[in-house]
DRENVO-922989 format. One record per residue (C-alpha): residue number from 1; residue in three letters; z, y, x. Coordinates in steps of 0.25 Angstrom, whole numbers, plus 5000, padded with zeros to 4 digits. Layout:
N
<baza n="NUM" res="ALA" up="Z" north="Y" east="X"/>
...
This chain:
348
<baza n="1" res="UNK" up="5000" north="5000" east="5000"/>
<baza n="2" res="UNK" up="4997" north="5013" east="5005"/>
<baza n="3" res="UNK" up="5007" north="5025" east="5003"/>
<baza n="4" res="UNK" up="5011" north="5039" east="5009"/>
<baza n="5" res="UNK" up="5024" north="5040" east="5017"/>
<baza n="6" res="UNK" up="5034" north="5049" east="5024"/>
<baza n="7" res="UNK" up="5029" north="5059" east="5016"/>
<baza n="8" res="UNK" up="5034" north="5073" east="5021"/>
<baza n="9" res="UNK" up="5044" north="5081" east="5012"/>
<baza n="10" res="UNK" up="5036" north="5092" east="5015"/>
<baza n="11" res="UNK" up="5022" north="5091" east="5018"/>
<baza n="12" res="UNK" up="5017" north="5098" east="5031"/>
<baza n="13" res="UNK" up="5000" north="5101" east="5034"/>
<baza n="14" res="UNK" up="4992" north="5089" east="5030"/>
<baza n="15" res="UNK" up="4986" north="5089" east="5043"/>
<baza n="16" res="UNK" up="4996" north="5087" east="5052"/>
<baza n="17" res="UNK" up="4996" north="5072" east="5044"/>
<baza n="18" res="UNK" up="5012" north="5070" east="5044"/>
<baza n="19" res="UNK" up="5015" north="5072" east="5029"/>
<baza n="20" res="UNK" up="5016" north="5058" east="5026"/>
<baza n="21" res="UNK" up="5009" north="5044" east="5032"/>
<baza n="22" res="UNK" up="5000" north="5037" east="5023"/>
<baza n="23" res="UNK" up="5005" north="5021" east="5025"/>
<baza n="24" res="UNK" up="5000" north="5006" east="5021"/>
<baza n="25" res="UNK" up="5012" north="4997" east="5018"/>
<baza n="26" res="UNK" up="5012" north="4983" east="5011"/>
<baza n="27" res="UNK" up="5025" north="4977" east="5011"/>
<baza n="28" res="UNK" up="5025" north="4961" east="5003"/>
<baza n="29" res="UNK" up="5038" north="4959" east="5002"/>
<baza n="30" res="UNK" up="5054" north="4959" east="5004"/>
<baza n="31" res="UNK" up="5058" north="4960" east="5020"/>
<baza n="32" res="UNK" up="5069" north="4950" east="5026"/>
<baza n="33" res="UNK" up="5081" north="4955" east="5035"/>
<baza n="34" res="UNK" up="5093" north="4950" east="5038"/>
<baza n="35" res="UNK" up="5105" north="4958" east="5035"/>
<baza n="36" res="UNK" up="5120" north="4958" east="5041"/>
<baza n="37" res="UNK" up="5127" north="4963" east="5029"/>
<baza n="38" res="UNK" up="5143" north="4968" east="5033"/>
<baza n="39" res="UNK" up="5153" north="4963" east="5024"/>
<baza n="40" res="UNK" up="5155" north="4977" east="5018"/>
<baza n="41" res="UNK" up="5140" north="4980" east="5013"/>
<baza n="42" res="UNK" up="5135" north="4973" east="4999"/>
<baza n="43" res="UNK" up="5121" north="4968" east="4998"/>
<baza n="44" res="UNK" up="5113" north="4969" east="4985"/>
<baza n="45" res="UNK" up="5099" north="4964" east="4985"/>
<baza n="46" res="UNK" up="5090" north="4971" east="4973"/>
<baza n="47" res="UNK" up="5077" north="4975" east="4967"/>
<baza n="48" res="UNK" up="5079" north="4989" east="4968"/>
<baza n="49" res="UNK" up="5083" north="5000" east="4975"/>
<baza n="50" res="UNK" up="5096" north="5006" east="4970"/>
<baza n="51" res="UNK" up="5091" north="5023" east="4970"/>
<baza n="52" res="UNK" up="5077" north="5023" east="4969"/>
<baza n="53" res="UNK" up="5077" north="5038" east="4969"/>
<baza n="54" res="UNK" up="5081" north="5037" east="4984"/>
<baza n="55" res="UNK" up="5071" north="5046" east="4991"/>
<baza n="56" res="UNK" up="5065" north="5039" east="5005"/>
<baza n="57" res="UNK" up="5059" north="5042" east="5017"/>
<baza n="58" res="UNK" up="5045" north="5037" east="5015"/>
<baza n="59" res="UNK" up="5042" north="5043" east="5003"/>
<baza n="60" res="UNK" up="5041" north="5037" east="4988"/>
<baza n="61" res="UNK" up="5029" north="5031" east="4989"/>
<baza n="62" res="UNK" up="5034" north="5021" east="5001"/>
<baza n="63" res="UNK" up="5048" north="5020" east="4991"/>
<baza n="64" res="UNK" up="5040" north="5016" east="4978"/>
<baza n="65" res="UNK" up="5033" north="5005" east="4988"/>
<baza n="66" res="UNK" up="5043" north="4999" east="4993"/>
<baza n="67" res="UNK" up="5052" north="5000" east="4980"/>
<baza n="68" res="UNK" up="5041" north="4993" east="4972"/>
<baza n="69" res="UNK" up="5041" north="4983" east="4981"/>
<baza n="70" res="UNK" up="5054" north="4977" east="4973"/>
<baza n="71" res="UNK" up="5058" north="4971" east="4988"/>
<baza n="72" res="UNK" up="5073" north="4968" east="4987"/>
<baza n="73" res="UNK" up="5083" north="4979" east="4988"/>
<baza n="74" res="UNK" up="5093" north="4976" east="4999"/>
<baza n="75" res="UNK" up="5105" north="4986" east="4995"/>
<baza n="76" res="UNK" up="5117" north="4987" east="5006"/>
<baza n="77" res="UNK" up="5129" north="4993" east="4999"/>
<baza n="78" res="UNK" up="5141" north="4998" east="5006"/>
<baza n="79" res="UNK" up="5154" north="5000" east="4998"/>
<baza n="80" res="UNK" up="5162" north="5012" east="4997"/>
<baza n="81" res="UNK" up="5171" north="5017" east="5008"/>
<baza n="82" res="UNK" up="5165" north="5005" east="5016"/>
<baza n="83" res="UNK" up="5165" north="5008" east="5031"/>
<baza n="84" res="UNK" up="5155" north="4994" east="5037"/>
<baza n="85" res="UNK" up="5159" north="4992" east="5050"/>
<baza n="86" res="UNK" up="5147" north="4982" east="5054"/>
<baza n="87" res="UNK" up="5132" north="4988" east="5051"/>
<baza n="88" res="UNK" up="5123" north="4982" east="5040"/>
<baza n="89" res="UNK" up="5111" north="4974" east="5047"/>
<baza n="90" res="UNK" up="5098" north="4973" east="5042"/>
<baza n="91" res="UNK" up="5086" north="4966" east="5050"/>
<baza n="92" res="UNK" up="5074" north="4966" east="5044"/>
<baza n="93" res="UNK" up="5064" north="4953" east="5048"/>
<baza n="94" res="UNK" up="5050" north="4959" east="5054"/>
<baza n="95" res="UNK" up="5046" north="4949" east="5063"/>
<baza n="96" res="UNK" up="5040" north="4939" east="5053"/>
<baza n="97" res="UNK" up="5038" north="4945" east="5039"/>
<baza n="98" res="UNK" up="5028" north="4954" east="5035"/>
<baza n="99" res="UNK" up="5024" north="4966" east="5024"/>
<baza n="100" res="UNK" up="5039" north="4966" east="5020"/>
<baza n="101" res="UNK" up="5049" north="4977" east="5014"/>
<baza n="102" res="UNK" up="5065" north="4979" east="5012"/>
<baza n="103" res="UNK" up="5073" north="4990" east="5005"/>
<baza n="104" res="UNK" up="5089" north="4992" east="5009"/>
<baza n="105" res="UNK" up="5097" north="4999" east="5003"/>
<baza n="106" res="UNK" up="5111" north="5004" east="5008"/>
<baza n="107" res="UNK" up="5121" north="5011" east="5000"/>
<baza n="108" res="UNK" up="5134" north="5015" east="5007"/>
<baza n="109" res="UNK" up="5145" north="5018" east="4998"/>
<baza n="110" res="UNK" up="5155" north="5031" east="4997"/>
<baza n="111" res="UNK" up="5163" north="5033" east="5010"/>
<baza n="112" res="UNK" up="5156" north="5021" east="5018"/>
<baza n="113" res="UNK" up="5150" north="5019" east="5031"/>
<baza n="114" res="UNK" up="5139" north="5009" east="5035"/>
<baza n="115" res="UNK" up="5129" north="5006" east="5046"/>
<baza n="116" res="UNK" up="5115" north="4999" east="5044"/>
<baza n="117" res="UNK" up="5107" north="4993" east="5055"/>
<baza n="118" res="UNK" up="5092" north="4990" east="5050"/>
<baza n="119" res="UNK" up="5084" north="4981" east="5060"/>
<baza n="120" res="UNK" up="5070" north="4982" east="5059"/>
<baza n="121" res="UNK" up="5067" north="4975" east="5073"/>
<baza n="122" res="UNK" up="5055" north="4965" east="5074"/>
<baza n="123" res="UNK" up="5048" north="4961" east="5087"/>
<baza n="124" res="UNK" up="5036" north="4952" east="5083"/>
<baza n="125" res="UNK" up="5023" north="4959" east="5078"/>
<baza n="126" res="UNK" up="5020" north="4957" east="5063"/>
<baza n="127" res="UNK" up="5010" north="4964" east="5058"/>
<baza n="128" res="UNK" up="5016" north="4969" east="5045"/>
<baza n="129" res="UNK" up="5025" north="4980" east="5037"/>
<baza n="130" res="UNK" up="5039" north="4981" east="5034"/>
<baza n="131" res="UNK" up="5047" north="4993" east="5026"/>
<baza n="132" res="UNK" up="5061" north="4995" east="5024"/>
<baza n="133" res="UNK" up="5067" north="5005" east="5014"/>
<baza n="134" res="UNK" up="5082" north="5009" east="5019"/>
<baza n="135" res="UNK" up="5090" north="5015" east="5005"/>
<baza n="136" res="UNK" up="5102" north="5022" east="5009"/>
<baza n="137" res="UNK" up="5112" north="5028" east="5000"/>
<baza n="138" res="UNK" up="5124" north="5033" east="5005"/>
<baza n="139" res="UNK" up="5136" north="5038" east="4996"/>
<baza n="140" res="UNK" up="5146" north="5049" east="4998"/>
<baza n="141" res="UNK" up="5150" north="5050" east="5012"/>
<baza n="142" res="UNK" up="5144" north="5036" east="5017"/>
<baza n="143" res="UNK" up="5138" north="5033" east="5029"/>
<baza n="144" res="UNK" up="5128" north="5025" east="5034"/>
<baza n="145" res="UNK" up="5122" north="5021" east="5047"/>
<baza n="146" res="UNK" up="5108" north="5016" east="5045"/>
<baza n="147" res="UNK" up="5101" north="5012" east="5059"/>
<baza n="148" res="UNK" up="5087" north="5007" east="5058"/>
<baza n="149" res="UNK" up="5081" north="4998" east="5072"/>
<baza n="150" res="UNK" up="5067" north="4996" east="5072"/>
<baza n="151" res="UNK" up="5061" north="4989" east="5082"/>
<baza n="152" res="UNK" up="5047" north="4983" east="5080"/>
<baza n="153" res="UNK" up="5038" north="4977" east="5087"/>
<baza n="154" res="UNK" up="5024" north="4980" east="5083"/>
<baza n="155" res="UNK" up="5017" north="4978" east="5071"/>
<baza n="156" res="UNK" up="5024" north="4981" east="5060"/>
<baza n="157" res="UNK" up="5022" north="4992" east="5051"/>
<baza n="158" res="UNK" up="5037" north="4996" east="5047"/>
<baza n="159" res="UNK" up="5042" north="5007" east="5036"/>
<baza n="160" res="UNK" up="5057" north="5010" east="5036"/>
<baza n="161" res="UNK" up="5060" north="5020" east="5024"/>
<baza n="162" res="UNK" up="5074" north="5026" east="5022"/>
<baza n="163" res="UNK" up="5080" north="5032" east="5009"/>
<baza n="164" res="UNK" up="5093" north="5039" east="5008"/>
<baza n="165" res="UNK" up="5104" north="5046" east="5000"/>
<baza n="166" res="UNK" up="5116" north="5052" east="5006"/>
<baza n="167" res="UNK" up="5127" north="5056" east="4997"/>
<baza n="168" res="UNK" up="5138" north="5066" east="5000"/>
<baza n="169" res="UNK" up="5144" north="5065" east="5014"/>
<baza n="170" res="UNK" up="5135" north="5053" east="5018"/>
<baza n="171" res="UNK" up="5130" north="5050" east="5031"/>
<baza n="172" res="UNK" up="5117" north="5041" east="5035"/>
<baza n="173" res="UNK" up="5114" north="5040" east="5049"/>
<baza n="174" res="UNK" up="5101" north="5033" east="5052"/>
<baza n="175" res="UNK" up="5096" north="5028" east="5064"/>
<baza n="176" res="UNK" up="5081" north="5020" east="5068"/>
<baza n="177" res="UNK" up="5075" north="5014" east="5080"/>
<baza n="178" res="UNK" up="5061" north="5013" east="5078"/>
<baza n="179" res="UNK" up="5052" north="5007" east="5088"/>
<baza n="180" res="UNK" up="5040" north="4997" east="5086"/>
<baza n="181" res="UNK" up="5031" north="4995" east="5072"/>
<baza n="182" res="UNK" up="5016" north="4998" east="5071"/>
<baza n="183" res="UNK" up="5020" north="5008" east="5061"/>
<baza n="184" res="UNK" up="5033" north="5013" east="5058"/>
<baza n="185" res="UNK" up="5035" north="5022" east="5046"/>
<baza n="186" res="UNK" up="5051" north="5028" east="5044"/>
<baza n="187" res="UNK" up="5055" north="5036" east="5030"/>
<baza n="188" res="UNK" up="5069" north="5041" east="5028"/>
<baza n="189" res="UNK" up="5073" north="5051" east="5018"/>
<baza n="190" res="UNK" up="5089" north="5053" east="5018"/>
<baza n="191" res="UNK" up="5094" north="5064" east="5004"/>
<baza n="192" res="UNK" up="5107" north="5070" east="5009"/>
<baza n="193" res="UNK" up="5111" north="5072" east="4994"/>
<baza n="194" res="UNK" up="5125" north="5075" east="4997"/>
<baza n="195" res="UNK" up="5135" north="5086" east="5004"/>
<baza n="196" res="UNK" up="5137" north="5082" east="5018"/>
<baza n="197" res="UNK" up="5128" north="5070" east="5019"/>
<baza n="198" res="UNK" up="5121" north="5067" east="5032"/>
<baza n="199" res="UNK" up="5110" north="5061" east="5038"/>
<baza n="200" res="UNK" up="5105" north="5057" east="5054"/>
<baza n="201" res="UNK" up="5094" north="5051" east="5057"/>
<baza n="202" res="UNK" up="5091" north="5045" east="5072"/>
<baza n="203" res="UNK" up="5077" north="5039" east="5074"/>
<baza n="204" res="UNK" up="5072" north="5034" east="5086"/>
<baza n="205" res="UNK" up="5058" north="5029" east="5088"/>
<baza n="206" res="UNK" up="5047" north="5024" east="5099"/>
<baza n="207" res="UNK" up="5034" north="5022" east="5095"/>
<baza n="208" res="UNK" up="5024" north="5016" east="5103"/>
<baza n="209" res="UNK" up="5009" north="5008" east="5103"/>
<baza n="210" res="UNK" up="5001" north="5013" east="5092"/>
<baza n="211" res="UNK" up="5013" north="5013" east="5083"/>
<baza n="212" res="UNK" up="5017" north="5023" east="5072"/>
<baza n="213" res="UNK" up="5030" north="5028" east="5068"/>
<baza n="214" res="UNK" up="5030" north="5037" east="5055"/>
<baza n="215" res="UNK" up="5043" north="5042" east="5051"/>
<baza n="216" res="UNK" up="5048" north="5052" east="5038"/>
<baza n="217" res="UNK" up="5063" north="5058" east="5038"/>
<baza n="218" res="UNK" up="5069" north="5066" east="5028"/>
<baza n="219" res="UNK" up="5083" north="5069" east="5025"/>
<baza n="220" res="UNK" up="5085" north="5079" east="5013"/>
<baza n="221" res="UNK" up="5095" north="5087" east="5012"/>
<baza n="222" res="UNK" up="5103" north="5090" east="4997"/>
<baza n="223" res="UNK" up="5118" north="5089" east="4999"/>
<baza n="224" res="UNK" up="5125" north="5101" east="5005"/>
<baza n="225" res="UNK" up="5129" north="5100" east="5021"/>
<baza n="226" res="UNK" up="5121" north="5088" east="5024"/>
<baza n="227" res="UNK" up="5116" north="5084" east="5037"/>
<baza n="228" res="UNK" up="5103" north="5077" east="5042"/>
<baza n="229" res="UNK" up="5098" north="5074" east="5056"/>
<baza n="230" res="UNK" up="5086" north="5068" east="5059"/>
<baza n="231" res="UNK" up="5084" north="5064" east="5076"/>
<baza n="232" res="UNK" up="5072" north="5055" east="5080"/>
<baza n="233" res="UNK" up="5069" north="5051" east="5095"/>
<baza n="234" res="UNK" up="5056" north="5045" east="5098"/>
<baza n="235" res="UNK" up="5044" north="5039" east="5108"/>
<baza n="236" res="UNK" up="5031" north="5038" east="5106"/>
<baza n="237" res="UNK" up="5022" north="5030" east="5116"/>
<baza n="238" res="UNK" up="5007" north="5025" east="5116"/>
<baza n="239" res="UNK" up="5000" north="5029" east="5104"/>
<baza n="240" res="UNK" up="5012" north="5030" east="5093"/>
<baza n="241" res="UNK" up="5013" north="5040" east="5082"/>
<baza n="242" res="UNK" up="5025" north="5045" east="5075"/>
<baza n="243" res="UNK" up="5028" north="5055" east="5064"/>
<baza n="244" res="UNK" up="5041" north="5059" east="5062"/>
<baza n="245" res="UNK" up="5044" north="5068" east="5049"/>
<baza n="246" res="UNK" up="5058" north="5073" east="5047"/>
<baza n="247" res="UNK" up="5061" north="5081" east="5036"/>
<baza n="248" res="UNK" up="5076" north="5087" east="5033"/>
<baza n="249" res="UNK" up="5075" north="5093" east="5020"/>
<baza n="250" res="UNK" up="5087" north="5102" east="5014"/>
<baza n="251" res="UNK" up="5087" north="5105" east="4999"/>
<baza n="252" res="UNK" up="5092" north="5116" east="4991"/>
<baza n="253" res="UNK" up="5107" north="5116" east="4989"/>
<baza n="254" res="UNK" up="5110" north="5107" east="5005"/>
<baza n="255" res="UNK" up="5118" north="5118" east="5011"/>
<baza n="256" res="UNK" up="5121" north="5117" east="5025"/>
<baza n="257" res="UNK" up="5112" north="5106" east="5026"/>
<baza n="258" res="UNK" up="5108" north="5103" east="5040"/>
<baza n="259" res="UNK" up="5097" north="5094" east="5046"/>
<baza n="260" res="UNK" up="5091" north="5091" east="5060"/>
<baza n="261" res="UNK" up="5079" north="5083" east="5064"/>
<baza n="262" res="UNK" up="5075" north="5082" east="5077"/>
<baza n="263" res="UNK" up="5063" north="5070" east="5086"/>
<baza n="264" res="UNK" up="5061" north="5069" east="5099"/>
<baza n="265" res="UNK" up="5048" north="5060" east="5103"/>
<baza n="266" res="UNK" up="5043" north="5057" east="5115"/>
<baza n="267" res="UNK" up="5030" north="5054" east="5118"/>
<baza n="268" res="UNK" up="5026" north="5044" east="5129"/>
<baza n="269" res="UNK" up="5011" north="5043" east="5129"/>
<baza n="270" res="UNK" up="5000" north="5052" east="5124"/>
<baza n="271" res="UNK" up="4995" north="5045" east="5114"/>
<baza n="272" res="UNK" up="5006" north="5047" east="5104"/>
<baza n="273" res="UNK" up="5006" north="5054" east="5091"/>
<baza n="274" res="UNK" up="5020" north="5061" east="5086"/>
<baza n="275" res="UNK" up="5021" north="5068" east="5075"/>
<baza n="276" res="UNK" up="5035" north="5074" east="5071"/>
<baza n="277" res="UNK" up="5037" north="5082" east="5057"/>
<baza n="278" res="UNK" up="5051" north="5090" east="5056"/>
<baza n="279" res="UNK" up="5054" north="5096" east="5042"/>
<baza n="280" res="UNK" up="5065" north="5104" east="5038"/>
<baza n="281" res="UNK" up="5064" north="5108" east="5024"/>
<baza n="282" res="UNK" up="5075" north="5118" east="5018"/>
<baza n="283" res="UNK" up="5078" north="5124" east="5003"/>
<baza n="284" res="UNK" up="5091" north="5127" east="5007"/>
<baza n="285" res="UNK" up="5097" north="5139" east="5015"/>
<baza n="286" res="UNK" up="5109" north="5135" east="5023"/>
<baza n="287" res="UNK" up="5106" north="5122" east="5029"/>
<baza n="288" res="UNK" up="5102" north="5119" east="5045"/>
<baza n="289" res="UNK" up="5088" north="5113" east="5049"/>
<baza n="290" res="UNK" up="5084" north="5109" east="5063"/>
<baza n="291" res="UNK" up="5071" north="5100" east="5069"/>
<baza n="292" res="UNK" up="5066" north="5098" east="5081"/>
<baza n="293" res="UNK" up="5056" north="5088" east="5090"/>
<baza n="294" res="UNK" up="5054" north="5086" east="5104"/>
<baza n="295" res="UNK" up="5041" north="5080" east="5107"/>
<baza n="296" res="UNK" up="5033" north="5075" east="5120"/>
<baza n="297" res="UNK" up="5034" north="5067" east="5132"/>
<baza n="298" res="UNK" up="5045" north="5069" east="5141"/>
<baza n="299" res="UNK" up="5050" north="5083" east="5150"/>
<baza n="300" res="UNK" up="5044" north="5083" east="5162"/>
<baza n="301" res="UNK" up="5055" north="5087" east="5170"/>
<baza n="302" res="UNK" up="5063" north="5075" east="5164"/>
<baza n="303" res="UNK" up="5049" north="5067" east="5169"/>
<baza n="304" res="UNK" up="5051" north="5073" east="5182"/>
<baza n="305" res="UNK" up="5066" north="5069" east="5183"/>
<baza n="306" res="UNK" up="5064" north="5056" east="5180"/>
<baza n="307" res="UNK" up="5051" north="5053" east="5190"/>
<baza n="308" res="UNK" up="5061" north="5058" east="5201"/>
<baza n="309" res="UNK" up="5070" north="5047" east="5198"/>
<baza n="310" res="UNK" up="5060" north="5036" east="5199"/>
<baza n="311" res="UNK" up="5056" north="5033" east="5184"/>
<baza n="312" res="UNK" up="5042" north="5034" east="5182"/>
<baza n="313" res="UNK" up="5035" north="5042" east="5168"/>
<baza n="314" res="UNK" up="5033" north="5027" east="5160"/>
<baza n="315" res="UNK" up="5049" north="5024" east="5165"/>
<baza n="316" res="UNK" up="5053" north="5037" east="5159"/>
<baza n="317" res="UNK" up="5048" north="5038" east="5147"/>
<baza n="318" res="UNK" up="5051" north="5024" east="5143"/>
<baza n="319" res="UNK" up="5066" north="5029" east="5148"/>
<baza n="320" res="UNK" up="5064" north="5041" east="5140"/>
<baza n="321" res="UNK" up="5059" north="5034" east="5126"/>
<baza n="322" res="UNK" up="5069" north="5023" east="5128"/>
<baza n="323" res="UNK" up="5081" north="5035" east="5127"/>
<baza n="324" res="UNK" up="5075" north="5039" east="5114"/>
<baza n="325" res="UNK" up="5078" north="5025" east="5107"/>
<baza n="326" res="UNK" up="5090" north="5024" east="5113"/>
<baza n="327" res="UNK" up="5094" north="5038" east="5110"/>
<baza n="328" res="UNK" up="5093" north="5036" east="5096"/>
<baza n="329" res="UNK" up="5100" north="5021" east="5098"/>
<baza n="330" res="UNK" up="5112" north="5026" east="5103"/>
<baza n="331" res="UNK" up="5115" north="5030" east="5088"/>
<baza n="332" res="UNK" up="5115" north="5015" east="5084"/>
<baza n="333" res="UNK" up="5129" north="5010" east="5086"/>
<baza n="334" res="UNK" up="5127" north="4997" east="5084"/>
<baza n="335" res="UNK" up="5126" north="4989" east="5096"/>
<baza n="336" res="UNK" up="5116" north="4977" east="5089"/>
<baza n="337" res="UNK" up="5107" north="4988" east="5084"/>
<baza n="338" res="UNK" up="5108" north="4994" east="5097"/>
<baza n="339" res="UNK" up="5102" north="4983" east="5104"/>
<baza n="340" res="UNK" up="5092" north="4980" east="5096"/>
<baza n="341" res="UNK" up="5085" north="4993" east="5100"/>
<baza n="342" res="UNK" up="5089" north="4991" east="5116"/>
<baza n="343" res="UNK" up="5082" north="4975" east="5115"/>
<baza n="344" res="UNK" up="5070" north="4981" east="5108"/>
<baza n="345" res="UNK" up="5069" north="4993" east="5118"/>
<baza n="346" res="UNK" up="5071" north="4984" east="5131"/>
<baza n="347" res="UNK" up="5059" north="4978" east="5127"/>
<baza n="348" res="UNK" up="5051" north="4990" east="5127"/>
């Protein structure tokens, strides 16, 4: 099926060809995953999502498509006033199956905390399509740390979509490591509906060969004193192509809201294509918003310094590329999750 995804909330010049992207997707069945569920998290499997009004990052067309497939909806619940010490782990199986999709719901009740680790790693070349939509519901003063690790060697086309709603005082911390894939499409839309709610996203990516990465991150401020932060660090090499759309949307009434976004991109080879589109939309006066991007090759003074100490140019770029990924890995407190990335990078 053909559709438009990752559309900007406010379009820019059409000639730039960054307002959205057109894709073909064919999901045939529900995907399998292995779960490690702490005893104080409950699971319910249903046929429909719990809140159809929740808006996702990839947009309405993708949302309508994946919900129309009637995939099993796996909903995980953390009860009120619970602090879950062990993470919920979900390991998705993409080595042997093809054209699969999953819908995951995470419900964190009032005054509760949890960590969820979603592992999309695969090491076999499988010319296929996979999609996961994660729907996050955070009640008052709830906190969720969501870690998504995507370490996939080669031919998979992957769609990773997030929809989240944060009530009063809720905190949503998102960490993503993205390496591999023929084509990767990332979407995330977080509604800061309640006063004092917070979202912070830290994203690292490595795109290589002729691969493609297309991203669309949106933080919508509705509540007062809400805070958003989006920080991406990436590396492009060979003939890779990447598009990043990052939007902070501060609605009327979101007084004293604060939003920041920043991207740092290291361009290793001349043949890469990078498109970075940071946007701030503001309908309220008493707010703070900032965005910035650092894009390019390494500074000549740094290159001279490193070469003077015996490093070749290739070794310098490899070292700096690894540092971009490791910088975001430092936000991952779980040792097992960090080890996944370290072992994968060790083979680079």
